[in-house]
C-alpha positions as CSV (number, residue, x, y, z in Angstrom):
1,X,0.0,0.0,0.1
2,X,3.0,2.3,0.7
3,X,4.4,1.6,-2.9
4,X,7.2,-0.7,-1.8
5,X,8.0,-3.3,-4.2
6,X,11.6,-4.7,-3.5
7,X,13.2,-5.9,-0.2
8,X,16.8,-6.0,-0.5
9,X,17.5,-8.3,2.6
10,X,15.0,-10.7,4.2
11,X,15.8,-12.5,7.2
12,X,13.9,-15.3,8.8
13,X,15.3,-15.7,12.2
14,X,14.4,-19.1,12.7
15,X,11.6,-21.7,11.4
16,X,9.0,-21.0,14.1
17,X,5.5,-19.9,12.8
18,X,5.4,-16.7,15.1
19,X,8.4,-15.6,13.2
20,X,8.0,-16.4,9.7
21,X,4.1,-16.4,9.6
22,X,3.9,-13.7,6.8
23,X,6.8,-14.5,5.1
24,X,5.0,-16.6,2.2
25,X,3.2,-13.7,1.2
26,X,6.2,-11.2,1.4
27,X,8.0,-13.5,-0.9
28,X,5.1,-13.9,-3.4
29,X,4.3,-10.1,-3.6
30,X,7.7,-8.5,-3.4
31,X,11.0,-8.5,-5.2
32,X,13.6,-10.0,-2.9
33,X,17.1,-9.4,-3.1
34,X,18.7,-11.9,-0.8
35,X,17.0,-14.0,2.0
36,X,19.1,-15.2,5.1
37,X,17.9,-17.9,7.3
38,X,19.8,-20.2,9.7
39,X,20.7,-23.9,8.7
40,X,18.9,-26.1,10.9
41,X,20.4,-29.5,11.6
42,X,18.5,-32.3,9.6
43,X,17.1,-34.1,12.4
44,X,15.4,-30.7,13.8
45,X,14.1,-29.1,10.4
46,X,10.2,-28.3,11.3
47,X,7.7,-30.0,9.1
48,X,5.1,-27.2,9.7
49,X,2.9,-26.1,6.8
50,X,3.9,-22.5,7.5
51,X,7.6,-23.5,7.1
52,X,7.0,-25.9,4.0
53,X,5.0,-23.0,2.2
54,X,7.5,-20.5,2.8
55,X,10.2,-22.8,1.1
56,X,7.7,-23.5,-1.6
57,X,7.4,-19.8,-2.3
58,X,11.2,-19.2,-2.3
59,X,11.5,-22.3,-4.6
60,X,8.9,-21.1,-7.0
61,X,10.4,-17.6,-7.4
62,X,14.0,-19.4,-7.9
63,X,15.3,-17.6,-4.8
64,X,18.2,-19.1,-3.1
65,X,18.8,-18.9,0.7
66,X,22.0,-18.0,2.1
67,X,22.6,-19.8,5.5
68,X,23.2,-17.1,8.2
69,X,26.1,-17.4,10.4
70,X,27.7,-15.4,13.0
71,X,30.2,-13.1,11.8
72,X,28.7,-12.3,8.6
73,X,28.3,-8.5,7.5
74,X,25.0,-8.0,5.4
75,X,25.5,-4.1,4.7
76,X,28.3,-1.9,5.5
77,X,27.9,1.6,3.9
78,X,30.0,3.4,6.5
79,X,26.9,5.0,7.8
80,X,24.9,1.8,8.1
81,X,26.1,-1.6,9.3
82,X,24.0,-4.6,9.7
83,X,26.0,-7.6,10.8
84,X,25.1,-11.4,11.9
85,X,26.2,-12.4,15.1
86,X,24.5,-15.7,15.8
87,X,23.9,-18.6,15.1
88,X,27.5,-19.9,16.0
89,X,27.1,-23.6,15.9
90,X,25.8,-26.1,13.5
91,X,23.7,-28.0,16.3
92,X,21.6,-26.8,19.0
93,X,19.4,-28.6,21.4
94,X,16.2,-26.5,20.3
95,X,15.2,-24.4,17.3
96,X,15.1,-21.1,19.3
97,X,19.0,-21.0,19.4
98,X,19.3,-21.3,15.7
99,X,17.9,-17.6,15.8
100,X,19.5,-14.9,13.6
101,X,21.0,-12.5,15.8
102,X,21.6,-9.1,14.0
103,X,23.3,-5.9,15.1
104,X,22.3,-3.0,13.0
105,X,24.3,0.3,13.6
106,X,23.0,3.6,12.2
107,X,25.5,6.5,12.7
108,X,25.9,6.7,16.6
109,X,22.9,4.4,17.4
110,X,22.9,0.5,17.6
111,X,20.2,-2.1,17.9
112,X,20.5,-5.8,18.5
113,X,17.8,-7.9,17.4
114,X,17.8,-11.3,18.9
115,X,15.0,-13.6,17.4
116,X,14.4,-16.3,20.0
117,X,18.2,-16.8,20.7
118,X,18.5,-18.5,24.0
119,X,21.6,-18.3,26.5
120,X,23.5,-21.1,25.0
121,X,23.6,-18.6,22.0
122,X,24.1,-15.8,23.9
123,X,26.9,-17.3,25.7
124,X,28.6,-18.0,22.5
125,X,28.4,-14.6,21.2
126,X,29.9,-13.5,24.6
127,X,32.7,-15.9,24.3
128,X,33.4,-15.0,20.5
129,X,34.2,-11.4,21.9
130,X,31.4,-9.6,19.4
131,X,30.9,-6.2,19.9
132,X,27.6,-6.6,21.3
133,X,27.1,-3.1,22.9
134,X,24.1,-1.6,21.5
135,X,21.5,1.2,22.6
136,X,18.5,-0.9,22.0
137,X,17.9,-4.7,22.6
138,X,15.2,-6.7,21.4
139,X,15.1,-9.2,24.2
140,X,15.3,-12.8,23.1
141,X,12.2,-15.4,23.3
142,X,9.6,-12.6,24.1
143,X,11.2,-12.0,27.4
144,X,11.1,-15.6,28.6
145,X,13.5,-16.8,31.2
146,X,15.5,-18.8,28.8
147,X,16.8,-15.5,27.2
148,X,18.6,-12.4,28.1
149,X,20.9,-14.2,30.5
150,X,23.0,-11.6,33.1
151,X,26.2,-11.9,31.1
152,X,24.6,-11.1,27.9
153,X,22.6,-8.4,29.1
154,X,25.7,-6.9,30.8
155,X,27.7,-7.1,27.3
156,X,24.8,-5.2,25.6
157,X,24.3,-2.9,28.2
158,X,21.4,-1.0,26.3
159,X,19.6,2.3,27.2
160,X,16.1,0.3,26.3
161,X,14.8,-3.0,25.8
162,X,12.1,-4.1,23.9
163,X,10.1,-7.4,24.8
164,X,7.5,-8.4,21.9
165,X,4.6,-10.3,23.7
166,X,1.0,-10.0,24.4
167,X,-0.3,-9.1,28.0
168,X,-1.4,-12.5,29.8
169,X,-0.1,-14.4,26.8
170,X,-0.3,-18.2,27.4
171,X,3.2,-18.6,27.8
172,X,3.6,-16.6,31.1
173,X,6.3,-14.3,29.2
């Protein structure tokens, strides 16, 4: 409705429906430059219709997915920089920790987007010595107790934190 026709970089943090639910429509209705998704261990690849429909839409358009990994830079114009800080392992015990974590720096301000990354992924980012300091943190996994551990929070040291969840949600987040 706003006239946009192209998305240069589309990031699917991980294959849970609450994170990719509208992406099939985006792929179908926009020109897409690059799609970044985590490579999930074969035994953990979900078989949900949401995930399968997204993969079909990507395939139908002849697009290729880029496996997101910690240490990758997506954009670096000097004034803006978008880097991937996670995932850093090839196998995790749960899908949430495969989450693509990105840091966006715009001029003097920085933002850290964590998807549903849990404390195991956070510990890897801290151990790798990534520059996690950010002005704004999107807290992991909807503010659940499985994410935003104290060492990670101390490394990020945000001025503001955002938790994406509904009031009185079924998960108690």
